[in-house]
C-alpha positions in Angstrom: -138.1 -133.0 155.5 -139.0 -129.6 154.6 -140.5 -128.5 151.1 -137.4 -126.7 150.3 -135.2 -129.7 150.9 -137.5 -131.8 148.6 -137.3 -129.2 145.9 -133.5 -129.1 146.1 -133.3 -132.9 146.0 -135.8 -133.0 143.0 -133.8 -130.4 141.3 -130.4 -132.3 141.9 -132.0 -135.5 140.7 -133.3 -133.8 137.5 -129.9 -132.2 136.9 -128.1 -135.5 137.3 -130.5 -137.2 135.0 -130.0 -134.4 132.3 -126.3 -134.3 132.7 -126.1 -138.2 132.2 -128.1 -138.0 129.1 -126.0 -135.1 127.7 -122.9 -137.2 128.4 -124.4 -140.2 126.7 -125.1 -138.1 123.6 -121.6 -136.7 123.6 -120.3 -140.2 123.8 -122.4 -141.5 121.0 -121.3 -138.5 118.8 -117.7 -139.2 119.7 -118.1 -142.9 118.8 -119.8 -142.1 115.5 -116.9 -139.7 114.7 -114.3 -142.4 115.6 -116.1 -145.1 113.4 -116.1 -142.7 110.5 -112.3 -142.2 110.9 -111.9 -145.9 111.1 -113.9 -146.5 107.9 -111.8 -143.9 106.1 -108.5 -145.4 107.2 -109.7 -148.9 106.2 -110.6 -147.5 102.8 -107.1 -145.9 102.6 -105.5 -149.2 103.5 -107.4 -151.0 100.8 -106.4 -148.5 98.2 -102.7 -148.7 99.2 -102.9 -152.4 98.9 -104.4 -152.3 95.5 -102.0 -149.6 94.2 -98.8 -150.3 92.6 -96.2 -150.8 95.3 -92.9 -149.3 95.0 -89.8 -151.0 96.6 -88.7 -149.1 99.8 -85.2 -148.5 100.7 -84.1 -151.3 103.0 -82.9 -150.5 106.5 -79.2 -151.1 107.2 -79.7 -154.5 108.9 -82.0 -156.1 106.3 -79.5 -156.8 103.3 -75.8 -155.9 103.5 -75.3 -156.5 99.7 -77.8 -153.9 98.8 -76.5 -150.3 98.3 -78.3 -146.9 97.9 -77.4 -147.2 94.2 -79.0 -150.7 93.7 -82.2 -149.2 95.5 -82.1 -146.1 93.2 -81.9 -148.3 90.0 -84.9 -150.1 91.2 -86.9 -146.9 92.0 -85.8 -145.5 88.6 -87.2 -148.6 86.9 -90.5 -148.0 88.7 -90.7 -144.5 87.2 -89.6 -142.2 90.0 -87.8 -139.0 89.2 -84.3 -138.1 90.0 -85.4 -135.8 92.9 -87.3 -138.5 94.4 -84.7 -141.2 94.0 -82.1 -138.7 95.5 -84.3 -138.2 98.6 -85.4 -141.7 99.2 -81.8 -143.3 98.7 -79.8 -140.5 100.4 -77.7 -139.9 97.2 -76.9 -136.6 95.4 -79.1 -135.3 92.8 -76.4 -135.6 90.1 -76.0 -139.2 91.0 -79.7 -139.9 90.8 -79.7 -138.0 87.5 -77.0 -140.3 86.2 -78.8 -143.5 87.3 -82.0 -142.1 85.6 -80.1 -141.5 82.3 -78.6 -144.9 82.4 -81.6 -147.1 83.6 -84.9 -145.2 82.7 -85.2 -146.7 79.3 -83.0 -149.7 79.7 -84.8 -152.0 81.9 -82.8 -155.0 81.0 -79.7 -153.7 82.8 
């Protein structure tokens, strides 16, 4: 082998080693970032589990006797505004305002 070939091989070996180390560092940084995101998601999940849960509107197949109005009454009893109730239950704003006026302060109904 000639000296030029040896130098070229040595350079290629050095470059491959350097690129491998660089790749390992990038992978480690990426894994650190993913772990931070996972930790944040776990904290968010714990916070949500501890917070006051609101009833969610049921899907059509879950309970055939439940109506959007029954769901709206429950949401109002949990303190949601008429706008939020209307949006979540798919009823008009005026219907939601009526439910709020009937059920906001009368939790026994």
